[in-house]
C-alpha positions in Angstrom: -5.4 18.6 1.1 -2.5 20.3 -0.5 1.0 21.6 0.0 1.6 24.1 2.9 3.7 26.8 2.5 6.1 28.8 4.9 8.7 26.3 5.7 11.5 25.1 3.7 11.7 23.2 0.3 12.4 19.9 2.2 9.3 20.2 4.3 7.4 21.2 0.7 9.5 18.1 -0.5 8.2 15.8 2.3 4.7 16.9 2.2 4.5 16.1 -1.5 6.1 12.4 -1.2 3.5 12.0 1.3 0.6 13.0 -1.0 2.0 11.0 -4.2 2.0 7.7 -1.7 5.2 7.4 -0.4 5.9 4.9 1.9 9.3 5.6 3.0 10.7 8.8 2.8 14.5 8.8 3.4 16.1 12.5 4.0 19.1 13.6 2.2 21.0 16.6 3.1 18.6 18.0 5.5 21.2 19.6 7.8 18.8 22.2 9.2 21.6 23.8 11.1 23.1 25.7 8.3 24.8 29.2 8.5 23.7 30.2 4.8 20.0 30.1 2.9 20.3 28.2 -0.3 20.9 31.7 -2.1 24.1 32.5 0.4 22.2 34.9 2.2 23.3 34.2 6.3 20.8 32.3 8.5 21.2 35.6 11.1 19.8 38.0 8.5 16.3 36.5 8.7 16.0 36.4 12.1 16.9 33.0 13.4 14.9 31.0 11.5 15.5 27.5 12.1 14.3 26.7 15.8 10.7 27.7 14.0 11.5 26.0 10.7 12.6 22.9 12.3 9.3 22.5 14.5 7.3 22.9 11.1 9.4 20.1 9.7 8.5 18.0 12.8 5.3 18.1 12.5 4.8 17.5 9.2 7.5 14.4 9.7 5.0 13.6 12.8 2.4 14.3 10.3 3.5 11.7 7.9 4.5 9.3 11.0 1.1 9.2 11.9 -0.2 8.5 8.4 2.3 4.8 8.4 5.1 6.6 6.6 8.5 5.8 7.4 10.7 9.2 7.9 14.6 8.9 8.5 17.4 10.5 7.4 20.6 9.3 5.6 23.0 12.6 6.6 23.3 14.7 9.7 20.6 16.3 11.0 19.4 18.4 14.1 16.1 16.7 13.2 17.7 14.0 14.8 17.3 15.7 18.4 13.7 15.4 18.2 13.5 11.8 17.5 14.7 11.2 13.9 16.1 8.4 12.8 19.4 8.5 11.3 20.4 5.5 8.4 23.9 4.2 8.7 25.3 2.9 4.6 
């Protein structure tokens, strides 16, 4: 197995953590609803990417969970609407 590209940098980090044997992954700053990309280009210029990227991220989160890896988020995220648990400090 290897990293699958085409999603988000956060998705690649999630995959890498799983491949390295993580038992618990906490996402931080993965809101999945921003109006701009990392390079400050508007999200609308790339064709409404968030819907597809959220599906992609949830696929990998479900895969990680199926492998026994606990995945949650520390910060607010649109992924919570799909069942990702948010932890509180």
